[in-house]
N, C-alpha and C positions, 0 to 999 in steps of 0.2 A: 505435649506430644500425645498422639493417639495410642490407645492400647489395642485397638481392633486391627487385625491383620489387613483386612480389605481397605480399611481407612489409611493405613500406612502406604499401601500401594497407590491409592488414589492421590495421596499427597505427592509421591514421586511422579506420577504420571502428569499431574497438574503442573508441576514445576517444569517438566520437559516441554509440555505444550506451551506454557507461558514464555519460556526462553525462545521457542520456535516463532511464536507469534511476534515477540518483540523484535526479532530479526526481520521478519516480513514487514512490519510497520515501519521500521527504520529504513528499509530499502524503498518502500513506497514514497517516503518523504524525499529521499535522495533522487529517485526517478522524477518525481514531479518538479523538484527544484531544477534539475538538469534540463528538463523539457522547457521550462519557463525561461531559464537563463540563456539557452541556446536558440530561442524562437527567432524565426526570420532566416535561419540557415538551412542547409540541406540536413545537418546533423539534428537540428531542432525538430524537423518533421519525424525523423526516425525516433528521436527520443520521446516525443509526444505519443507516438503509436505504442512504443514500448511501455511507457507509463500507463497508458490506458489498459493494455493488456495485463500488466501486473495488478492494477486495481481491480479488474474483473476477476482475475484469478484469486486474489485475496478474498473478494466477496463470495466467490463460489466455494471456497474453503472454509468460510465462516470466520475468518480472521477479523473482517469488518463487515458491517451490515451492507446489504445491497444498495440501500438508499444513500449510505454514506459514500460508497464507491461512486454512485451517480453524481452526487454533489461535488465530490472532489474532481471528478473528470470535467464537469461543467465549469467549475471555477478555473481549473487549469486551462481549458481551451479558451475561456474568456480572456485570460491573461495572455496566452500565446497569440491569439488573433489581434489583440490590441497592440502587441509588440510588433507584429508583422505589418500592421496598417500604418504605424508611425514611422 
């Protein structure tokens, strides 16, 4: 454990941020999975849009890198479109 007061505070704030980021990442996985599973329906379109929105928001907040958000959106839409065509 750190002895310096500022370092103790830094440990607490890092823990809070890590917990918040973990929740956001978990939600991203859920949103992408829902969009992929409901592809081809009216719900699927809304789910895909919401997943894209959440990915962009996570990237803007710094939870994930912007290139990772772009990659995830691309892969998700590829799977969604493949399901709609079939």
